[in-house]
C-alpha angles and dihedrals in degrees: 000000000000119000113230108225113209116223094243089054096051095036116019093192094053112110122204124190121185124203118175121203122209097198130085098261124124123283107257130187118197116201126187114195126210088253087062094249112141125208131187113204120197099219097186106130097353120124116243088237091060091047090053092048092050092051092046092049091051096041 
């Protein structure tokens, strides 16, 4: 069984803010990196693993 590591356990300085939409718009993920670069990811139809890889590659 895999242990799920929460972001604050693996990186105490990481901040996660969740905002849920109730309309029919696309699923968007906004990421702000330590460098100040902001990225908006359209997560519609993208596997979570691909999103994680994208964030890790840019971070």
